[in-house]
C-alpha positions, 0 to 999 in steps of 0.5 A, spaced: 524 147 549 525 154 546 532 157 548 533 164 548 540 167 547 541 174 550 547 179 548 549 185 552 550 191 548 557 193 546 560 199 548 560 202 541 553 200 540 551 204 547 555 210 544 551 210 538 545 210 542 547 216 546 549 220 540 543 219 537 539 221 543 544 227 543 542 229 536 535 228 537 535 232 543 539 238 539 534 238 534 528 238 539 531 243 544 530 249 539 523 247 538 521 247 545 525 254 546 521 257 541 514 254 543 516 256 550 517 263 548 511 263 544 507 261 550 510 267 554 508 272 548 501 269 548 500 270 556 503 277 556 498 279 550 492 276 555 495 280 561 495 286 557 488 285 554 485 284 562 489 291 563 485 294 557 478 291 559 480 294 566 481 301 564 474 301 560 471 298 566 475 304 570 472 309 565 465 307 566 465 308 573 469 315 573 466 319 568 469 316 562 476 318 564 483 314 564 486 312 570 493 316 571 500 313 572 505 315 577 507 321 572 501 325 575 496 321 579 499 323 586 499 331 584 492 330 583 490 326 589 489 320 585 491 313 585 496 310 580 493 306 574 496 299 577 493 300 584 486 304 582 484 299 577 485 293 582 477 292 583 476 291 576 482 286 576 478 282 582 483 285 587 482 289 594 486 295 596 490 290 601 491 285 595 493 289 589 500 288 590 499 281 588 498 284 581 505 286 581 507 278 580 501 276 576 497 281 571 502 286 571 508 282 570 510 279 563 513 272 563 518 274 558 520 280 563 526 277 567 527 283 571 526 283 578 522 290 577 515 289 578 512 293 572 512 290 565 507 295 562 507 302 562 501 307 560 502 312 554 503 319 558 499 323 553 493 321 556 495 325 562 498 331 559 496 338 561 494 343 555 501 346 555 504 340 554 501 339 547 503 343 542 499 341 536 495 346 533 488 343 533 489 338 539 484 339 544 486 341 551 487 334 554 486 327 552 483 325 559 477 322 556 476 315 552 471 319 548 476 325 546 480 320 542 479 321 535 482 314 533 481 309 538 483 303 534 490 306 532 492 310 538 496 306 543 494 306 550 499 301 554 506 298 552 511 293 555 517 297 558 524 296 557 530 295 562 534 300 558 539 304 563 537 311 560 529 310 561 525 311 567 521 304 565 525 300 571 521 304 576 515 308 572 509 305 570 508 310 564 512 311 558 514 318 556 512 318 548 511 325 548 519 326 548 520 322 542 523 325 536 527 319 533 526 311 534 532 311 538 528 315 543 523 310 544 528 306 549 522 306 554 519 300 550 521 293 550 521 293 543 524 286 542 521 282 548 517 277 543 521 275 537 523 282 535 516 285 537 512 287 543 505 287 545 501 293 545 494 295 548 490 300 544 484 305 546 479 301 543 480 295 547 484 290 543 491 288 544 496 286 539 504 284 537 507 289 533 514 292 531 516 298 534 517 302 527 509 300 526 507 304 532 512 310 531 516 312 525 518 319 524 521 318 517 514 315 515 510 320 519 507 315 523 506 316 531 500 312 534 502 314 541 500 321 540 492 321 539 492 327 535 497 324 530 495 317 530 493 314 523 
């Protein structure tokens, strides 16, 4: 007849096991946090691509024109882009606000404000706002953009107290003189970078200085100066 001997764990053995589990958890948690941040960045990029596609669909139905933001929509008797593009995002006039907690809100944006994205206001300027010699009167149409691959259409907005981005759905890039002026943009939201939509329809993550760097004569926001 076989006999089995049973021995309970000693207090020291239990403490060693607990310590090992704690060490493993400490090693895994940063990796899990990084994976979660990466997933949020990927979801945000996917949402921005949906918005970019919606802009192009909107333009197809509106004589190639960009939708306007709150900056100029009401003055022209139009709906701001978030509401105007609802049909392209499978929402109705009654349900468009659902987009404020889904496609229009980045999962890494912890603010309670609805808008995570803003449209580049260059596409809404009046002729007197554009002082660059040789520039057309306005940048209202997709076909008017000289370099659509390198011109920014939309970006992630920040919660900077000095910016308008907490309540606005646009980015006033035409006022920028230095990089510090670009406080409208949530430049560090995704591992030191932010997501951007370009006029041609693609979206990508970049550092702010890769889009606007006066010292390097780089300005991807101004359609006339975009490289």
